[in-house]
N, C-alpha and C positions, 0 to 999 in steps of 0.2 A: 359574505358567506363564510362559514366556519367549517373546519375540518374535524372529523372525529377520529381518533386514533385509540385502538384498543390497548389498555395497560392492565397491570396486575389488579387493580381495583375496578375494572370496567372499562368504559369508553371515557376518554378525556377529550375535552373541547379545545382545539388550537385555532387561533385567529390566523387568517392568511398573512403571509409576509408582506411587509410594506417595502416595495422597491422603487427607489426614485427614478424619475425619467431620465436623468442623466445616466444613471447605471444601466438602464435598459438600452439606451443608444450606445453606450460605450460597449456593450455586450453583443450588439445586433450582428456585427461581422462574423461572430461564432457560428451563426446559422447560415451564413452566405458563403463562407470559405469551402473550398473543395478539400475537406479534411484528409481523406485518404490520399489524394494526390499529393498535397504538400507533405504528408508525413513519409510517403514513399520517396520523395525527392530528398527530404532530409536523411533518410536511410542510406542513399546512395552517397550524398556529399560527406557524411560523416565516416565514411569508410574509404574515402579516397586516400591513396597512399603517395600522391605527388608531393615530394618533400617541401617546396616552397609553400604550397597550398595548405597542407595540414599544419606546418609550423606557424604559419600566420594566423590560421584560425585558433590554434591552441593558445598563442601569445595573446591575442585580442580577448579571448575568453577569460584568461588568467587576470588580465589587467582590468576588465570590465567588472567582473565578479569578485575581484580580490581574493582568489583562490590561494590558500596557504599550501605551497607545494612541500614544505618542510615536513608535513605529516605523511606524504606519499612515500610508499616503499620505493618507488623511483621518482627521485625529485627533479630529474633533468626532462623538461618538457620535449627536447628533441628525441628522446629515446623511444616515444611512442610511435607505433607504425601508422596510426591514423587518429583522428579526433575521438572516435568511439573508444579506442582503447585508452586514451587519456581520460575521458569522461567516466569510464567505469574503472579507473585505477584503484588498486588495492592500497591500503594504508598500513603503516608499520603497526604491529600489534600493541605496542605500548602506547599508542595514541588513542586507543579506544578500550580501556580496561572494562571488564564485566563486573557489575555490582555483585558482591559475594552473598552466598546464602542460597541454600536450596529452595527456600520459600520466597525468594526474590524474583520477581519478573522484570527482565531487562528491556530497555528500548531496542527495537529491531533496526532503527534508521536513524540518520541525522536528519533534522528538519524542524517543523513547527507544529504544535498541536492546533488541529483545526477544531475539533470538538472531542469531548470524552465524557462518559457517563454510563447511564443504565439504557438497556433496549427495553422499551415499553411494548410488551407482547411482540408485534411484528415491526415496530416503528423505531427508526434511529434518527437523531437530530443531525441535519446536514449543515444548517446554519440557523440563525435566530429567526423563529417563526416558519422554518421550512424543514419538513421531514420526509423520509423515504422509507421504502419497504425492505425489510430484511429478506423476505422471500424473494422479492425481485433482484435483490443484490446478488443472491446465491443462484441466480438463473431460473427462478420460478419453481424450484423444488422444495415444497413444504417439508418433506421428510428430512432433507439436508439441513434446512433452517431450524427444525425443532429443537436440537439440544442448545441452541443460542437464544431461543425466546426467553424474554425477561432476564437476559444475561446483562454482560457489559461490553462496551466497545470503546475504541479510541481510534481517531482518524488523524493520521500524520502526513502533512504536506511536505514534499521535497521540492525545494526551489533549484534552479539551475546550478548554484554555486554548492549545493550540498553533495556529500559522499553518496554514491548511488547504488551501493550494495546493501543487501538486506539480510539481517542475521536473526537467528532463533531467539525468542524471548525466554525460552526455557527448553529443557530437553523434550523432544517429541518425536513420535513415529508418524510417518505419513499414511493417511488412510485413503485419501482421494484428492485428485486434482481435476479442476473444471476450467476449461476455456469458454468464456461467454462473449461472442462478438457484439459489437455495438458501436456507437458513435465515438468520436474522437474530440470532444469539447476540451478546452483548456480546463485545468482543475486549479487555476489561481483562485485567490480569495473573492475576487469580483464575480467570477463565474460561478463559484459555489453559493454566493448570495442570490444569484439572478436565476440560473437554469434549474427548473423542477427535476427532481430525481436524479441529479447529475451522476452520482456514483452507481446507480443501478441502470444507467443508460450507456455509459461509456464501456468500451472494451475492457475485459478484466480476465485475470486468472486467479482462481481461488484454490488455495491449498489447505486441506482439512487434516489436522493432526489430532492424534491422542497424545496428551502431554502430561507432566506432572501437576498441572492446574486442571486436569480434566480436557474436555473438547475445546479446541482452539482452531480458528480459521484465520488465515492471513490472506487478505484480499488485495491483490496487486492491481491497481486501477490504472489503466493506459489513458493517454491524452494526446492531443495534437502535437506532432513531433516526436512522440514516444514510439519509436519505429520498431522497437522489439522489447518484449519482456521475456526473461529466461530464467530458469530454475537450475540448481546445481545437479538434479538427478535426471532432467530430461532435456537440458539445453534449451535453445530458443523456442519459445511457444508461438510467438508472433515475430515476423510474419511466417506464413501467410495470415492475413487478418481474418479470412473466412466468413462464413455466413450462418454456420450452424454450430450449436453448442456441442463440444467434445468433453468427454469424461474418461478419466483413467483411474482404476482402482489398484491398490498396492497391498501385498500380503503383509501379515504381522512378522514373519521371519522368513529366512531362506532367500533364494534368488529373487530379485526384484524388490525386496523390502528396502525401506529408507528410514534410517534412525539418525537423527541429528542432535548434537549436543547443544547445550545452552552457549549462545554466543557464536556458533558455527553459521558460516553463510549458507543461505538457503536460495537466494536468487538476486537478480539485479534488474534495474531499469537501464536500458540503452537509451538515454534521455529521461528527464525526471518526471515524477508523478506522485501518486499518493498510495499509502498503504493503510488499510483498515484492519485492526486486530479485534477479533470477536472472541469473546469467552462465555462459558455457560453460566447459568444462574448461581449466585451465591458462591463463586469460586475465587474471585479476585476483588481486592480493595485497591483502587487506584491511588496513587500517591496525591497528596492534597495539592502539590505544586503543579499537577497535570491540568493547567487551565488553558482555555483557548487563547492562542497567541504566544504561548510559552515555547522557548527554543528547547530542543531535545538533541541528544547525541547518542549513538549507539553505545549500549552497555550501562547507561545510567539507570537508576531504579524507576521502573514504570509503574509498579505496584507490588503488593504483597498477596502470595497465594494463601487462601484461608486454610486449606488443607491439602498437602501434597498427596498425589496418588500415584500408583504404579503405571507406567505407560502402556503396558500390555493388557490392561484391564478392559480396554475397548471403551466406546462411547455409549452411554446410556442416558435416557430421558432427559 
């Protein structure tokens, strides 16, 4: 059986992904684990402030994942009140310089490129041979997805050892935020290959901006053990995990408006996951080095903006 995906030139035929039996068996526990219960327990444990417990946990984590504490604003592991405060630690400004140029789009996170390329109509590439829906990623709202159809995307995976604050790729004004409840599958490379529609099934927070590159969405995808996703303007969005989609709208100016500069922090994962950046059609050229498996860091060049635009012009077509 083949799958039809609508692209700019009509429908494109895609062969179904070939997944080995070994990978399917390795991933089987993902469907059996009590995802929310385990994630809730992680939330509690990572906020325990018992000195011997949190210090032991932090020391083990640093040794196991070879975390470079010399980059941290606070390099002393004992100075953190709990494990979560350590995990979401801030870095010295000089350790993540922003690529210069008004037309330069900067990487929002430290991590690894999962996929990058074009959005074919409503279809994004999840892994080789496996695609998922833009509309479903954005909570089933076709109007919300419309500015990004036939646009560009990049999916960035954050491993446990990575810096877990998220920064703006360019200057932008927040237009809307959406919290979409869902599953809490791992977002590891194995799960990305095996689980259909992974990013459109997991819990996520979508922040839609008007930027110098036109419409841009930052999709913060949750996962098992990602006990909390938060933004700088609203604080923690999860927990509670919830069961219904929630939406917030923001004005262009005045009370309640949110304007963030290039490189400014926009949110963080309290435990690691994935960020998907969506751009409109013909607005961005991705850097040629942005290939699946490539390592990235906050501030490096992600791509070039084809034509910069004023951020108060709104989102159109």
